C-alpha positions, 0 to 999 in steps of 0.5 A: 417161713415155717408157717408158710411151709405148713399151709394155708391154715397157718398162714392165716393163723400167722396173719391173725397173730400179727394183730396180737401185739399184746400177746407176742414179742415185737420180733415175732409180730414183725415176722408174721406181718411178712406172711402172704398168701403166696400159693400156686393158682388152681388150674382153670378147669378146676375153677371152671368146674367149681363155678359150674357146680355152685351156679348149676349151669354152664360157664358160658350161660353166666358170663359172656367172658371169663379170664382163665388167668387169676388177678390174685390167688390166695390160700382160701381162693382166687379172683378172676376177671369176668364180664356179665351177659349184660356187658358189666365187668365183674370180678369173681371170687372162687374158693378152693375145693375141699379147703374146708376139710383141710382147715378143719383138720389143721384147726383140730390139730391146733386145738389139741396143741393149745390144750397141751400147752395150757395143761402142761405149760402154765405160763401160757394160760395168761395168753390163752392159746385155746381162746386164740384158736377159738377166735381164729376158727370163728374168724376163718369160718366166716371168711369161708362163707362168701354169703356172710361176706356178701351180707357184710358188704350190703349192710356196710354200703347201706351204712355209708349211704350218707357219704356217697363218695365211699364206694362198696362193690355191688354184689350180684347175688344171682351169681353168688353162693357160699363158695362163689362171689360175683362183684362189681369190678373197680377201675381205679388206683390202689391207695399204696400206689403213690406215683400213679396217684400223683400222675393222675392228679388225685386230691390226696388230702381230700381222700384221706379226710374222706377215709377217716370220716368213714372209718370213724362212722363205721366204728363209732356209729355203726359198730360194723367196720372193715377188719382187714384194711390195708393199701391193697383193699382201697382204690382211688376211683374217678372223682376222688371217691374211695372204693373198698374191697374184701370184706371177709373179716369185719369187726363188730362193736356193741353200743357199750363197747363204742362208748368205752372206745369214745371214752378211751379216745377222750382220755387220750385228747385230754391226756387223762391216762388214769381214766384210760387205765380204768377203761382197760380194767373194765374192758379186759375183765380183770380179776380183783387181785389186779395191781391197779396202781402198778398198772397205772403207774406203768401206763403213765411212765410208758405214755409220758413221752406222748404227753404235750404232743400236738394231735398231729404228732400223736399216733393213737393206734400205737398208744393204744397197742402199747397200753394193751401190751402193759395190760397184759402184763398185769393179767388184763385180757383185752378181747381179740376183737378190740385188737382188730380195732386198734390195728385198724386205727394204726393202719388207717394212721399210717396210710393217711400220713403216707398220703398226707403228711399233716393227716391228723386222725384224732382231729378228723374224729374229735367232734364225733367222739365228743358227741358220742361222750356227751350222748352217754349222758344225754336225757334220751340215752337216759330214758332208753336205759330207764325204759329197759330197766323198768321192763326188767324190774317189772318182770322181776316184781312179776315172778318174785312173789311166786318164787318166794311162796315156793321157797317158803312151801319147800322150807316148811316141807318135812323132807326139806334139806340144804345140799352143799356142793364144793369142789374141795369137799369132793377132792377131799372125799376122793383123797380119803378114799385113795388113802384108804385103798393105799392103807388096805394094800399096805396092810395086805403087803405086810400080812403077805410078808409075815405069812411068807416068813411063817411059811418058811417052816413048811415041810412041803414041796420046795423051790430049787430044793431049798425054799418052801413053795408057799413061802415063795408064793407069798413073798412074790405076791407081796412084792407085786402088791408093794410095787403097786403101792409104790407106783400109786404113791408117785401117780398124781 
């Protein structure tokens, strides 16, 4: 409720934090999952002005019909139904005016708070508040640029050509800008509307298998996948086809990351939890001082209830997230992109089993995962890596003689000298300088007090008719300097 009251940026931040079950307690995750973009829609006059400004022409010149009532209203923008001059039904996503300035201001505040947390509350450093804010700002920047979303849709549509029953909305580039996005409108049933699906006679088992196959392909083969999968973003279209919308957030995995994910899934298939722990340690950039035996032991104890279960009974997403939570306890920081992957797996499994109780995600992708693991050790892969290694070695051998020659030339020169830099030496120099100043000031204070004592015998002008003026002056300056010495002693 506090995040909703703070506005759109904090709503988006809460939605991001709802995926970080490795960082936050379960009760917080449950609350953040409830966050919805419940905002008042923009007046139609504002929407019309924004569209006309972005497209550079009157609304009527671009659309034959534009519904003034939005289909949905969110914190970043809202969606209206429309019809093109050619008669095609579309939806138009319109960004809220000045939303970028609001978000920049809020993110600046979040960055300031994150810096304070890491500086004054050392316990939060394992969570990495600044890293979370940076990741959040990067994700939000992409979501604010509709051209990026259009490019994501085009690329994923190209990747899904092999699976024609997966449908991505067509992007109308001539009616799209950084703040306006015009897309093909889907006429279908949302995946989470079970009653409507049953009434229409949809083959739910076929749709689930189709979605799982597309999901594994996008993650394991393409390395580009939908990062915000939920029932509201999936439609069942005529012919038991699956339509996917809202590509503002996508996940990306490098070839190495895809290999690691395939190995992790194979570790689950073979119940090799030791190998799973090794993958987490490599993935999380852990320090050399990690208690790996303790980490492995806790993972084995936590995941032991899952051992011996059939694949249909095993919840892969939940297992991976539990292992990630344990990794965080041992200071193994799993990158945020991987949490998007794990949450996507968890969501896919949940939706799949709501449509088909017998749905088994691992069985669907088992052959693909095995092929990927075999590919890691294939001759073709070895030749490819050997080629890159050869190029790097050739480049190194090319410059090495020259570098060695210059190194010996510098070594033989008369002015050759080693320069050693160390933060500890610099701190030691600063500490010595500080102690020297304090000592000098202390000597000065002692001298002033001695001078004040000697001046008590002065026969000149007196203060209050009792103390010599010179003695009072020396004593006052000495007290001030003594105060300065005390203050600097307590200052860090």
